[in-house]
C-alpha positions in Angstrom: -0.1 -0.3 -0.1 1.1 3.3 -0.8 2.3 5.8 2.1 -0.4 7.8 3.3 -0.4 11.6 2.2 -2.3 13.9 4.3 -2.0 16.7 1.5 -3.1 15.1 -2.0 -5.2 16.2 -4.1 -7.0 12.0 -3.8 -7.1 12.3 -0.7 -8.4 16.1 -0.2 -11.1 14.4 -2.8 -11.9 11.5 -0.7 -12.3 14.1 2.3 -14.4 16.3 0.3 -16.5 13.0 -0.8 -16.7 11.4 2.7 -18.4 14.8 4.2 -21.0 15.6 1.2 -22.4 11.5 1.4 -22.8 11.6 4.9 -24.2 15.2 4.8 -27.1 13.1 1.9 -26.6 9.7 3.7 -28.1 12.0 6.8 -30.6 14.0 5.0 -32.0 10.5 2.6 -32.0 8.6 6.0 -34.7 11.2 7.4 -36.8 11.7 4.8 -37.4 7.9 4.8 -38.0 7.8 8.4 -40.0 10.9 8.6 -42.2 10.9 5.4 -44.8 13.5 4.1 -48.4 11.4 4.5 -48.8 13.5 1.1 -45.1 12.9 -0.7 -46.0 11.6 -4.2 -41.7 11.5 -4.8 -39.8 8.9 -3.6 -37.0 10.5 -0.7 -34.5 10.1 -3.3 -36.1 11.7 -6.1 -37.2 15.1 -3.3 -33.9 15.3 -3.0 -32.3 14.8 -7.1 -35.4 17.6 -7.5 -33.7 19.4 -3.8 -30.2 19.4 -4.8 -31.1 20.5 -8.4 -33.3 24.1 -7.6 -29.8 24.2 -5.0 -27.4 24.2 -7.7 -29.0 25.9 -11.0 -29.1 28.7 -8.3 -25.9 28.6 -6.6 -23.5 27.3 -9.4 -25.5 29.1 -12.9 -22.6 30.6 -13.7 -20.8 27.4 -13.1 -21.7 25.0 -16.2 -18.4 23.6 -16.6 -17.4 23.1 -13.5 -20.3 21.2 -12.9 -20.2 19.4 -16.0 -16.5 18.1 -15.4 -17.8 17.1 -11.4 -20.1 15.3 -12.7 -17.7 13.3 -14.7 -15.5 13.1 -11.6 -18.1 11.7 -9.2 -19.2 9.5 -12.1 -15.3 7.8 -12.3 -15.5 7.9 -8.2 -19.0 6.4 -8.4 -17.6 3.5 -10.8 -14.6 3.1 -8.6 -16.4 2.7 -5.3 -19.3 -0.3 -6.7 -15.8 -1.9 -8.4 -13.5 -1.6 -5.5 -15.2 -1.8 -2.4 -18.1 -4.2 -1.0 -20.6 -5.3 1.7 -19.6 -7.6 4.1 -23.0 -10.0 4.8 -23.8 -9.6 8.5 -23.0 -13.2 10.4 -25.5 -15.6 10.4 -26.0 -15.4 14.6 -25.1 -11.6 15.2 -23.8 -11.6 18.6 -26.0 -10.5 21.4 
């Protein structure tokens, strides 16, 4: 395994990715735990719509950067999918 360099671009990217992932996981968990009784969309679709509205407003002057960022995130998602696996829980979980 290569030496860990806390200042590398990859580590900075991973830190940002984990921070955003944690935020999104917390929001989605809350939305799934406490759904609106009149919700017509899934929590994922609601979050996707809300984030789209936020980013359309906040980052509207940076469309090129958003396209590049989307490509980088897509590449990261593929790398995660291909390299990280969830270990199934034990058949008899400890009590």
